[in-house]
N, C-alpha and C positions, 0 to 999 in steps of 0.2 A: 463287485467282488472279482476282490482280490486274489491269485490262484499265481503260480508257479508251473513253467514247463516247461520240463523237460525235453530238449531234441533230440534226437537222433540223424543221425550224418548230415548234421552241417559245422561249420565251426564252430558257430554259436553254440556253445554249452545250457542253456535254459532261457528260456521268456518271463519275468515280472510280468501284470499282462492288469489291471483294472475293466471292469468293465459292470456302469450302471444300467441301467429301465434300455439294455439292445445299447448303450450305445460306450462304447470307447472314451474312456476318459485317461487311461493314459498305458502304454506300453514302453521294456526298457529290454535290453539284449543284454546276454552274459555274453565278450568275444563274440567274435566277427567279427565284418566289417567292418569298423563303428561306423565311418561312413555313411556307410548302405545302411546301417542301421540302424541310427539317429536318426537321418534320413525318414525313411519306413515310420518307423516311430511318432513322431511330426508330425503323418503325412497323415497315415490312421488317427490321431486326438482328434476326438467330435464328429468322427465314423462309425454311419449307422456298422451293427457286428456282422451281421450277418449276412448284407449287402456285402463287407471289407473280406470274410472268411470267403465268398464265392468269385471273389473276382484274384487274389491269390491265389487258392488255390490248383493243385497240379502245378505251378511254378515249382520248372527244372533249376541248379544250378549244374553248366557246362555237361560232363558226363554220369553228374548225382542223379536218382531217384527222386532226389527233392535241393531242397532251396529254402535260408531263413520265410518266407513270403514262402508257402507252401506249410512252416511251419507257422508257424505263427496262425497263416487257420486254422492250423489241429487246439491249433492253442487257445482260436478263440473256438470253436463249435466246441471244446475241451470244455470252455467256465463256465458257454451258455448252456449249452446240457444239466454242465452240475450245480444248478444254480435253478434248475426250474423247479 
């Protein structure tokens, strides 16, 4: 299911996410650190969505309480919850 997640507390403003059958098909960040966002998105393609969210949850960026990976975990969890 394709969804858009509006991030909070990060340089990235939103995450476009597609999950089918519990597998991450695509991820695209709007804004943020370009290379890191592209790398993270590519690493997530084909990943088990739940396992990916578990690994990414709680990662912080510097002094912030969140990060792009943490926000991606929230986006994945939101997508899975809404597709159930």
